[in-house]
C-alpha positions as a Markdown table, in Angstrom:
| # | Residue | x | y | z |
|---|---|---|---|---|
| 1 | Met | -5.0 | -3.4 | -34.9 |
| 2 | Glu | -6.7 | -6.1 | -33.0 |
| 3 | Ser | -4.0 | -7.5 | -31.2 |
| 4 | Asp | -3.6 | -3.7 | -29.9 |
| 5 | Val | -7.2 | -3.2 | -28.8 |
| 6 | Phe | -6.8 | -6.5 | -26.7 |
| 7 | Ser | -3.9 | -5.5 | -25.3 |
| 8 | Val | -5.2 | -2.1 | -24.2 |
| 9 | Phe | -8.1 | -3.6 | -22.8 |
| 10 | Trp | -6.3 | -6.0 | -20.5 |
| 11 | Leu | -3.7 | -3.2 | -19.2 |
| 12 | Leu | -7.1 | -1.2 | -18.6 |
| 13 | Ala | -8.6 | -4.6 | -16.9 |
| 14 | Ala | -5.6 | -4.8 | -14.8 |
| 15 | Phe | -5.8 | -1.6 | -13.4 |
| 16 | Val | -9.4 | -1.1 | -12.5 |
| 17 | Ala | -9.1 | -4.7 | -11.0 |
| 18 | Gly | -5.4 | -3.8 | -8.9 |
| 19 | Gly | -7.4 | -0.6 | -7.7 |
| 20 | Leu | -10.3 | -2.6 | -6.1 |
| 21 | Cys | -8.3 | -4.7 | -4.8 |
| 22 | Gly | -6.4 | -1.8 | -2.9 |
| 23 | Val | -9.7 | -0.4 | -1.9 |
| 24 | Leu | -10.7 | -3.8 | -0.7 |
| 25 | Val | -7.6 | -4.4 | 1.6 |
| 26 | Met | -8.0 | -1.0 | 3.0 |
| 27 | Ala | -11.7 | -1.9 | 4.0 |
| 28 | Leu | -10.5 | -4.8 | 5.7 |
| 29 | Met | -8.4 | -3.2 | 7.7 |
| 30 | Thr | -10.8 | -0.6 | 8.4 |
| 31 | Leu | -12.8 | -3.4 | 9.6 |
| 32 | Ser | -10.5 | -5.3 | 11.5 |
| 33 | Gly | -9.4 | -2.1 | 13.9 |
| 34 | Gly | -6.2 | -1.2 | 11.9 |
| 35 | Leu | -2.6 | -2.0 | 13.0 |
| 36 | Pro | -2.2 | -3.1 | 16.9 |
| 37 | Lys | -1.0 | -0.3 | 18.8 |
| 38 | Arg | 1.6 | -2.5 | 20.0 |
| 39 | Ser | 3.2 | -2.8 | 16.6 |
| 40 | Thr | 3.0 | 1.1 | 15.7 |
| 41 | Arg | 4.6 | 1.8 | 19.0 |
| 42 | Ala | 7.5 | -0.5 | 18.2 |
| 43 | Leu | 8.1 | 0.7 | 14.8 |
| 44 | Gln | 8.2 | 4.1 | 16.1 |
| 45 | Ser | 10.7 | 3.1 | 18.6 |
| 46 | Glu | 12.6 | 1.1 | 16.3 |
| 47 | Leu | 12.9 | 4.2 | 13.6 |
| 48 | Arg | 13.8 | 6.8 | 16.5 |
| 49 | Gly | 17.4 | 8.0 | 15.8 |
| 50 | Leu | 17.8 | 6.4 | 12.5 |
| 51 | Asp | 20.0 | 7.8 | 10.2 |
| 52 | Leu | 19.3 | 8.4 | 6.4 |
| 53 | Gly | 21.9 | 10.5 | 5.5 |
| 54 | Gly | 21.9 | 13.4 | 7.6 |
| 55 | Thr | 18.3 | 13.5 | 8.2 |
| 56 | Thr | 17.4 | 12.0 | 11.7 |
| 57 | Ile | 13.5 | 10.7 | 11.9 |
| 58 | Val | 12.4 | 11.6 | 15.6 |
């Protein structure tokens, strides 16, 4: 019984820690100004015309 409580505790702790890391990464991206405009334009041009099983990304 005690080991079940222990494992549930670590599962919840890992979930909360992962959520906090995600928030930290998003905050750092916001503070740094996000992705450079050049890289997003390059990615859009690479994705344009890509065929995904009959669906074309425009």
